[in-house]
DSSP file (Angstrom, degrees, kcal/mol; ACC not computed):
  #  RESIDUE AA STRUCTURE BP1 BP2  ACC     N-H-->O    O-->H-N    N-H-->O    O-->H-N    TCO  KAPPA ALPHA  PHI   PSI    X-CA   Y-CA   Z-CA
    1    1 A M              0   0    0      0, 0.0     0, 0.0     0, 0.0     0, 0.0   0.000 360.0 360.0 360.0 -41.2    0.0    0.0    0.0
    2    2 A L        +     0   0    0      2,-0.1     2,-0.6     1,-0.0     0, 0.0   0.710 360.0  78.7 -85.1 -19.0    2.7    2.4    0.8
    3    3 A I  S    S-     0   0    0      3,-0.0     2,-0.1     1,-0.0     3,-0.1  -0.782  76.3-142.5 -93.5 123.6    5.0    1.2   -1.9
    4    4 A S        -     0   0    0     -2,-0.6     2,-0.2     1,-0.1    -2,-0.1  -0.447  32.5 -89.6 -79.7 158.7    4.1    2.6   -5.3
    5    5 A S        -     0   0    0     -2,-0.1     2,-0.5     1,-0.0    -1,-0.1  -0.470  38.0-144.3 -70.1 134.2    4.5    0.4   -8.3
    6    6 A A        -     0   0    0     -2,-0.2     2,-0.5    -3,-0.1    -1,-0.0  -0.871  10.2-155.3-101.5 130.7    7.9    0.5  -10.0
    7    7 A Y        -     0   0    0     -2,-0.5     2,-0.3     0, 0.0    -2,-0.0  -0.897  16.7-124.3-107.9 132.1    7.9    0.3  -13.7
    8    8 A A        -     0   0    0     -2,-0.5     2,-0.3     1,-0.1    -2,-0.0  -0.526  24.4-131.2 -72.9 134.5   11.0   -0.9  -15.5
    9    9 A Q        -     0   0    0     -2,-0.3     2,-0.3     1,-0.0    -1,-0.1  -0.663  20.2-117.6 -86.0 142.1   12.3    1.4  -18.1
   10   10 A T        -     0   0    0     -2,-0.3     2,-0.2     1,-0.1     3,-0.1  -0.600  34.1-108.5 -77.6 139.8   13.1    0.0  -21.4
   11   11 A A        -     0   0    0     -2,-0.3    -1,-0.1     1,-0.1     3,-0.1  -0.449  35.3-112.2 -69.2 137.2   16.7    0.3  -22.4
   12   12 A A        -     0   0    0     -2,-0.2     2,-0.1     1,-0.1    -1,-0.1  -0.385  40.6 -94.1 -67.4 146.9   17.4    2.9  -25.1
   13   13 A A        -     0   0    0      1,-0.1     2,-0.2    -2,-0.1    -1,-0.1  -0.421  47.2-106.4 -62.9 133.7   18.5    1.5  -28.4
   14   14 A A        -     0   0    0     -2,-0.1    -1,-0.1     1,-0.1     3,-0.0  -0.420  28.0-127.1 -66.7 131.4   22.3    1.5  -28.6
   15   15 A D    >>  -     0   0    0     -2,-0.2     3,-1.0     1,-0.2     4,-0.7  -0.698  12.0-150.0 -80.2 120.3   23.6    4.2  -30.9
   16   16 A P  T 34 S+     0   0    0      0, 0.0     4,-0.5     0, 0.0     3,-0.2   0.787  96.2  47.8 -65.6 -25.7   26.0    2.4  -33.4
   17   17 A T  T 3> S+     0   0    0      1,-0.2     4,-2.1     2,-0.1     5,-0.1   0.608  93.2  79.5 -88.1 -11.2   28.2    5.6  -33.8
   18   18 A G  H <> S+     0   0    0     -3,-1.0     4,-0.9     1,-0.2    -1,-0.2   0.897  92.9  48.0 -63.3 -41.2   28.4    6.2  -30.0
   19   19 A G  H  X S+     0   0    0     -4,-0.7     4,-0.7     1,-0.2     3,-0.3   0.868 112.3  49.2 -67.1 -36.8   31.1    3.5  -29.6
   20   20 A L  H >> S+     0   0    0     -4,-0.5     4,-0.8     1,-0.2     3,-0.8   0.867 104.7  58.3 -70.3 -36.6   33.1    4.9  -32.5
   21   21 A M  H 3< S+     0   0    0     -4,-2.1    -1,-0.2     1,-0.2    -2,-0.2   0.764  99.4  59.5 -66.5 -24.9   32.9    8.4  -31.2
   22   22 A Q  H 3< S+     0   0    0     -4,-0.9     4,-0.4    -3,-0.3    -1,-0.2   0.793 105.7  47.9 -73.2 -27.5   34.6    7.4  -27.9
   23   23 A F  H <X S+     0   0    0     -3,-0.8     4,-2.4    -4,-0.7     5,-0.2   0.619  89.4  82.7 -89.9 -13.4   37.7    6.1  -29.7
   24   24 A I  H  X S+     0   0    0     -4,-0.8     4,-2.6     1,-0.2     5,-0.2   0.919  91.2  48.6 -61.4 -45.4   38.2    9.2  -31.9
   25   25 A P  H  > S+     0   0    0      0, 0.0     4,-2.0     0, 0.0    -1,-0.2   0.892 112.0  50.7 -61.0 -36.7   40.1   11.2  -29.2
   26   26 A L  H  > S+     0   0    0     -4,-0.4     4,-1.7     2,-0.2    -2,-0.2   0.917 111.7  46.6 -65.1 -43.6   42.3    8.2  -28.5
   27   27 A V  H  X S+     0   0    0     -4,-2.4     4,-2.0     1,-0.2    -1,-0.2   0.898 111.1  52.6 -65.3 -40.9   43.2    7.8  -32.2
   28   28 A L  H  X S+     0   0    0     -4,-2.6     4,-2.4     1,-0.2    -1,-0.2   0.870 105.9  54.3 -63.9 -36.3   43.8   11.6  -32.5
   29   29 A M  H  X S+     0   0    0     -4,-2.0     4,-2.5     1,-0.2    -1,-0.2   0.913 108.9  47.9 -64.2 -41.2   46.2   11.5  -29.6
   30   30 A F  H  X S+     0   0    0     -4,-1.7     4,-2.2     2,-0.2    -2,-0.2   0.874 110.9  51.3 -67.0 -36.4   48.2    8.7  -31.2
   31   31 A V  H  X S+     0   0    0     -4,-2.0     4,-2.2     2,-0.2    -2,-0.2   0.927 112.4  45.6 -65.6 -44.5   48.3   10.6  -34.5
   32   32 A V  H  X S+     0   0    0     -4,-2.4     4,-2.2     1,-0.2     5,-0.3   0.910 111.8  52.5 -64.7 -41.9   49.6   13.7  -32.8
   33   33 A L  H  X>S+     0   0    0     -4,-2.5     4,-2.2     1,-0.2     5,-1.3   0.900 109.3  50.3 -59.8 -41.6   52.1   11.7  -30.8
   34   34 A Y  I  <>S+     0   0    0     -4,-2.2     5,-2.9     1,-0.2    -2,-0.2   0.940 114.8  41.7 -62.6 -48.1   53.4   10.2  -34.0
   35   35 A F  I  <5S+     0   0    0     -4,-2.2    -1,-0.2     1,-0.2    -2,-0.2   0.772 121.4  40.2 -75.6 -24.9   53.9   13.5  -35.9
   36   36 A L  I  <5S+     0   0    0     -4,-2.2    -1,-0.2    -5,-0.2    -2,-0.2   0.754 133.7   8.7 -93.9 -25.8   55.3   15.4  -32.9
   37   37 A M  I  X5S+     0   0    0     -4,-2.2     4,-1.3    -5,-0.3    -3,-0.2   0.770 125.0  41.7-121.7 -51.3   57.6   12.8  -31.4
   38   38 A I  I  ><S+     0   0    0     -5,-1.3     4,-2.3     2,-0.2     5,-0.2   0.939 111.9  49.7 -74.4 -47.9   58.2    9.6  -33.3
   39   39 A R  H  ><S+     0   0    0     -5,-2.9     4,-2.1     1,-0.2    -1,-0.2   0.922 111.6  47.2 -62.4 -47.2   58.5   10.9  -36.9
   40   40 A P  H  > S+     0   0    0      0, 0.0     4,-2.4     0, 0.0    -1,-0.2   0.885 112.1  51.8 -62.4 -35.2   61.1   13.6  -36.1
   41   41 A Q  H  X S+     0   0    0     -4,-1.3     4,-2.2     2,-0.2    -2,-0.2   0.908 109.6  48.6 -66.6 -40.5   63.2   11.1  -34.0
   42   42 A M  H  X S+     0   0    0     -4,-2.3     4,-2.1     2,-0.2    -1,-0.2   0.878 110.6  52.1 -65.0 -36.9   63.2    8.6  -36.9
   43   43 A K  H  X S+     0   0    0     -4,-2.1     4,-2.2     2,-0.2    -2,-0.2   0.923 110.0  47.7 -65.3 -44.3   64.3   11.4  -39.3
   44   44 A R  H  X S+     0   0    0     -4,-2.4     4,-2.4     1,-0.2    -2,-0.2   0.896 111.2  51.6 -63.2 -39.5   67.2   12.4  -37.1
   45   45 A A  H  X S+     0   0    0     -4,-2.2     4,-2.2     1,-0.2    -1,-0.2   0.893 109.6  49.4 -64.2 -39.4   68.3    8.8  -36.7
   46   46 A K  H  X S+     0   0    0     -4,-2.1     4,-2.0     2,-0.2    -1,-0.2   0.900 111.6  48.5 -66.6 -40.7   68.2    8.3  -40.5
   47   47 A E  H  X S+     0   0    0     -4,-2.2     4,-2.1     2,-0.2    -2,-0.2   0.902 111.5  50.0 -65.5 -40.9   70.3   11.5  -41.0
   48   48 A H  H  X S+     0   0    0     -4,-2.4     4,-2.6     1,-0.2    -2,-0.2   0.908 110.0  50.4 -64.6 -41.8   72.8   10.4  -38.3
   49   49 A K  H  X S+     0   0    0     -4,-2.2     4,-2.4     1,-0.2    -1,-0.2   0.899 110.4  49.6 -63.3 -40.5   73.2    6.9  -40.0
   50   50 A A  H  X S+     0   0    0     -4,-2.0     4,-1.2     2,-0.2    -1,-0.2   0.894 111.7  49.0 -64.7 -39.3   73.8    8.5  -43.4
   51   51 A M  H  < S+     0   0    0     -4,-2.1     4,-0.2     2,-0.2    -2,-0.2   0.919 112.6  47.2 -65.8 -43.5   76.4   10.8  -41.9
   52   52 A V  H >< S+     0   0    0     -4,-2.6     3,-1.2     1,-0.2    -2,-0.2   0.887 111.0  51.4 -66.9 -39.1   78.2    7.9  -40.1
   53   53 A D  H 3< S+     0   0    0     -4,-2.4    -1,-0.2     1,-0.2    -2,-0.2   0.780 107.2  55.0 -67.7 -25.3   78.1    5.8  -43.3
   54   54 A A  T 3< S+     0   0    0     -4,-1.2    -1,-0.2    -3,-0.2    -2,-0.2   0.408  78.0 126.8 -89.4   2.5   79.7    8.6  -45.3
   55   55 A L    <   +     0   0    0     -3,-1.2     2,-0.3    -4,-0.2    -3,-0.0  -0.348  35.8 178.1 -62.9 138.8   82.7    9.0  -42.9
   56   56 A A    >   -     0   0    0     17,-0.0     3,-1.9    -2,-0.0    15,-0.2  -0.918  38.5 -76.3-138.2 163.6   86.0    8.9  -44.8
   57   57 A K  T 3  S+     0   0    0     -2,-0.3    15,-0.2     1,-0.2     3,-0.1  -0.382 116.7  28.5 -61.4 132.7   89.7    9.2  -43.9
   58   58 A G  T 3  S+     0   0    0     13,-2.6    -1,-0.2     1,-0.4     2,-0.1   0.250  84.3 134.1  99.4 -11.9   90.6   12.8  -43.4
   59   59 A D    <   -     0   0    0     -3,-1.9    12,-2.9    12,-0.1     2,-0.6  -0.463  53.4-133.0 -69.3 142.7   87.2   14.0  -42.1
   60   60 A E  E     +AB  70 100A   0     40,-0.5    40,-2.9    10,-0.2     2,-0.3  -0.878  35.6 177.1 -98.2 125.4   87.3   16.2  -39.1
   61   61 A V  E     -AB  69  99A   0      8,-2.9     8,-2.2    -2,-0.6     2,-0.4  -0.825  29.5-142.5-130.2 163.2   84.7   15.1  -36.5
   62   62 A L  E     -AB  68  98A   0     36,-2.6    35,-2.5    -2,-0.3    36,-1.9  -0.998  23.7-145.5-124.1 127.6   83.4   15.8  -33.0
   63   63 A T  E >   - B   0  96A   0      4,-2.5     3,-1.5    -2,-0.4    33,-0.2  -0.374  28.4-105.9 -87.9 170.7   82.3   12.8  -30.9
   64   64 A Q  T 3  S+     0   0    0     31,-2.4    32,-0.1     1,-0.3    -1,-0.1   0.748 121.0  59.3 -66.4 -23.4   79.5   12.8  -28.3
   65   65 A G  T 3  S-     0   0    0     30,-0.2    -1,-0.3     2,-0.1    31,-0.1   0.499 122.8-105.0 -82.6  -4.4   82.1   12.9  -25.6
   66   66 A G  S <  S+     0   0    0     -3,-1.5     2,-0.5     1,-0.3    -2,-0.1   0.568  72.1 143.0  93.7  10.2   83.4   16.2  -26.9
   67   67 A I        -     0   0    0      2,-0.0    -4,-2.5     0, 0.0     2,-0.4  -0.739  34.0-158.7 -87.9 126.4   86.6   14.9  -28.5
   68   68 A A  E     +A   62   0A   0     -2,-0.5     2,-0.3    -6,-0.2    -6,-0.2  -0.880  29.2 135.5-104.5 135.2   87.6   16.6  -31.8
   69   69 A G  E     -A   61   0A   0     -8,-2.2    -8,-2.9    -2,-0.4     2,-0.4  -0.977  51.3 -95.7-165.2 174.9   89.9   14.8  -34.2
   70   70 A R  E     -AC  60  82A   0     12,-2.1    12,-3.7    -2,-0.3     2,-0.4  -0.864  42.6-112.3-104.8 136.9   90.7   13.7  -37.7
   71   71 A V  E     + C   0  81A   0    -12,-2.9   -13,-2.6    -2,-0.4    10,-0.2  -0.540  38.0 171.7 -70.9 122.0   89.6   10.3  -39.0
   72   72 A A  E     +     0   0A   0      8,-3.9     2,-0.3    -2,-0.4    -1,-0.2   0.804  66.6  12.0 -99.1 -39.4   92.7    8.2  -39.6
   73   73 A K  E     - C   0  80A   0      7,-1.2     7,-2.3   -17,-0.1     2,-0.5  -0.991  62.8-152.4-140.3 146.4   91.1    4.8  -40.3
   74   74 A V  E     + C   0  79A   0     -2,-0.3     5,-0.2     5,-0.2     2,-0.2  -0.982  19.8 170.4-123.1 124.2   87.6    3.7  -41.0
   75   75 A G        -     0   0    0      3,-2.7     5,-0.0    -2,-0.5    -2,-0.0  -0.412  50.4 -85.8-112.5-167.3   86.3    0.2  -40.1
   76   76 A D  S    S-     0   0    0     -2,-0.2     3,-0.1     1,-0.1    -1,-0.0   0.944 119.8  -1.9 -68.7 -48.0   82.9   -1.4  -40.1
   77   77 A T  S    S+     0   0    0      1,-0.1    16,-2.6    16,-0.1    17,-0.4   0.532 128.2  56.6-120.4 -12.4   81.9   -0.3  -36.6
   78   78 A Y  E     - D   0  92A   0     14,-0.3    -3,-2.7    15,-0.1     2,-0.3  -0.878  55.6-164.4-123.9 154.7   85.0    1.5  -35.3
   79   79 A I  E     -CD  74  91A   0     12,-3.0    12,-2.8    -2,-0.3     2,-0.6  -0.948  19.5-130.5-129.7 154.9   87.1    4.5  -36.5
   80   80 A A  E     -CD  73  90A   0     -7,-2.3    -8,-3.9    -2,-0.3    -7,-1.2  -0.935  22.7-156.8-105.5 122.8   90.5    5.7  -35.4
   81   81 A L  E     -CD  71  89A   0      8,-3.8     8,-2.7    -2,-0.6     2,-0.8  -0.858   8.7-144.6-102.2 131.2   90.7    9.4  -34.6
   82   82 A E  E     +CD  70  88A   0    -12,-3.7   -12,-2.1    -2,-0.5     6,-0.2  -0.853  21.3 175.0 -94.1 110.6   94.0   11.2  -34.8
   83   83 A L  E     -     0   0A   0      4,-2.1     2,-0.3    -2,-0.8    -1,-0.2   0.861  68.4  -9.7 -84.6 -38.7   93.9   13.8  -31.9
   84   84 A A  E >  S- D   0  87A   0      3,-1.0     3,-2.2   -14,-0.1     2,-0.4  -0.876 104.1 -53.0-146.7 176.5   97.4   15.1  -32.4
   85   85 A E  T 3  S-     0   0    0      1,-0.3     3,-0.1    -2,-0.3    -2,-0.0  -0.416 128.5  -2.0 -60.6 113.8  100.4   14.1  -34.4
   86   86 A G  T 3  S+     0   0    0     -2,-0.4     2,-0.6     1,-0.2    -1,-0.3   0.455 106.6 112.8  84.7   1.8  101.0   10.4  -33.6
   87   87 A V  E <   +D   84   0A   0     -3,-2.2    -4,-2.1     2,-0.0    -3,-1.0  -0.927  41.4 175.9-112.4 115.0   98.1   10.2  -31.1
   88   88 A E  E     -D   82   0A   0     -2,-0.6     2,-0.4    -6,-0.2    -6,-0.2  -0.932  12.3-168.5-121.3 143.6   95.2    7.9  -32.1
   89   89 A V  E     -D   81   0A   0     -8,-2.7    -8,-3.8    -2,-0.4     2,-0.5  -0.984  17.7-136.1-127.2 138.4   92.1    6.9  -30.3
   90   90 A V  E     +D   80   0A   0     -2,-0.4     2,-0.3   -10,-0.2   -10,-0.2  -0.820  32.3 168.2 -95.7 131.8   89.7    4.2  -31.4
   91   91 A A  E     -D   79   0A   0    -12,-2.8   -12,-3.0    -2,-0.5     2,-0.2  -0.942  38.7 -96.6-138.1 159.4   86.0    5.1  -31.1
   92   92 A Q  E >   -D   78   0A   0     -2,-0.3     3,-1.1   -14,-0.2     4,-0.3  -0.492  29.4-127.6 -73.4 147.0   82.7    3.7  -32.3
   93   93 A K  G >  S+     0   0    0    -16,-2.6     3,-1.7     1,-0.3    -1,-0.1   0.879 109.0  60.4 -60.9 -37.6   81.3    5.1  -35.5
   94   94 A A  G 3  S+     0   0    0    -17,-0.4    -1,-0.3     1,-0.3   -16,-0.1   0.683  91.7  68.9 -66.9 -16.3   78.0    5.8  -33.7
   95   95 A A  G <  S+     0   0    0     -3,-1.1   -31,-2.4   -32,-0.1     2,-0.5   0.600  73.2 105.5 -77.7 -10.7   79.8    8.1  -31.2
   96   96 A V  E <   +B   63   0A   0     -3,-1.7   -33,-0.3    -4,-0.3     3,-0.1  -0.586  43.2 175.0 -73.3 122.9   80.4   10.6  -34.0
   97   97 A Q  E     +     0   0A   0    -35,-2.5     2,-0.3    -2,-0.5   -34,-0.2   0.803  60.1  10.7 -96.7 -36.1   78.1   13.5  -33.4
   98   98 A L  E     -B   62   0A   0    -36,-1.9   -36,-2.6   -47,-0.0     2,-0.6  -1.000  57.5-136.4-151.3 139.0   79.1   16.0  -36.0
   99   99 A V  E     -B   61   0A   0     -2,-0.3   -38,-0.3   -38,-0.2   -40,-0.0  -0.897  33.4-144.7 -96.2 120.5   81.3   16.3  -39.1
  100  100 A L  E     -B   60   0A   0    -40,-2.9   -40,-0.5    -2,-0.6     3,-0.1  -0.457  22.1 -96.8 -84.0 154.5   83.2   19.6  -38.8
  101  101 A P    >   -     0   0    0      0, 0.0     3,-1.6     0, 0.0     4,-0.2  -0.376  55.4 -85.1 -65.2 150.5   84.1   21.7  -41.8
  102  102 A K  T 3  S+     0   0    0      1,-0.2   -43,-0.1     2,-0.1   -44,-0.0  -0.294 114.9  25.4 -58.5 137.4   87.7   21.2  -43.2
  103  103 A G  T 3> S+     0   0    0     -3,-0.1     4,-1.0     3,-0.0    -1,-0.2   0.432  83.5 116.7  89.7   0.0   90.3   23.3  -41.3
  104  104 A T  H <> S+     0   0    0     -3,-1.6     4,-0.6     1,-0.2     3,-0.4   0.887  72.0  55.4 -68.4 -37.9   88.3   23.6  -38.1
  105  105 A L  H >4 S+     0   0    0     -4,-0.2     3,-0.6     1,-0.2    -1,-0.2   0.821 102.5  56.4 -67.1 -30.4   90.9   21.6  -36.1
  106  106 A K  H 34 S+     0   0    0      1,-0.2    -1,-0.2     2,-0.1    -2,-0.2   0.826 105.2  52.4 -68.9 -30.4   93.7   24.0  -37.1
  107  107 A S  H 3<        0   0    0     -4,-1.0    -1,-0.2    -3,-0.4    -2,-0.2   0.588 360.0 360.0 -82.7  -9.2   91.7   27.0  -35.7
  108  108 A L    <<        0   0    0     -3,-0.6    -1,-0.2    -4,-0.6    -2,-0.1   0.477 360.0 360.0 -80.1 360.0   91.2   25.3  -32.3
């Protein structure tokens, strides 16, 4: 008597585009992440690999550790850097950060 009758509500028909609309922001975040972070990093890696593959004897380079020297020998994965007359250091090719313009070492 005190409890009124409760009527079950019918469930609304599921909107077929509603589920897709929830994933659009997630997809947009991945697209933005790709273009702002992943793609530029891949481009820099490709440029660095091309620079390292193009190293030749006589190039003046700067390593990631800050050592400047002239390439004396080039191997598959290692190079020999001539720091001064008769002083050579072996370093990995991937450690080369920058190829300096010719004559830079004389001005240092």
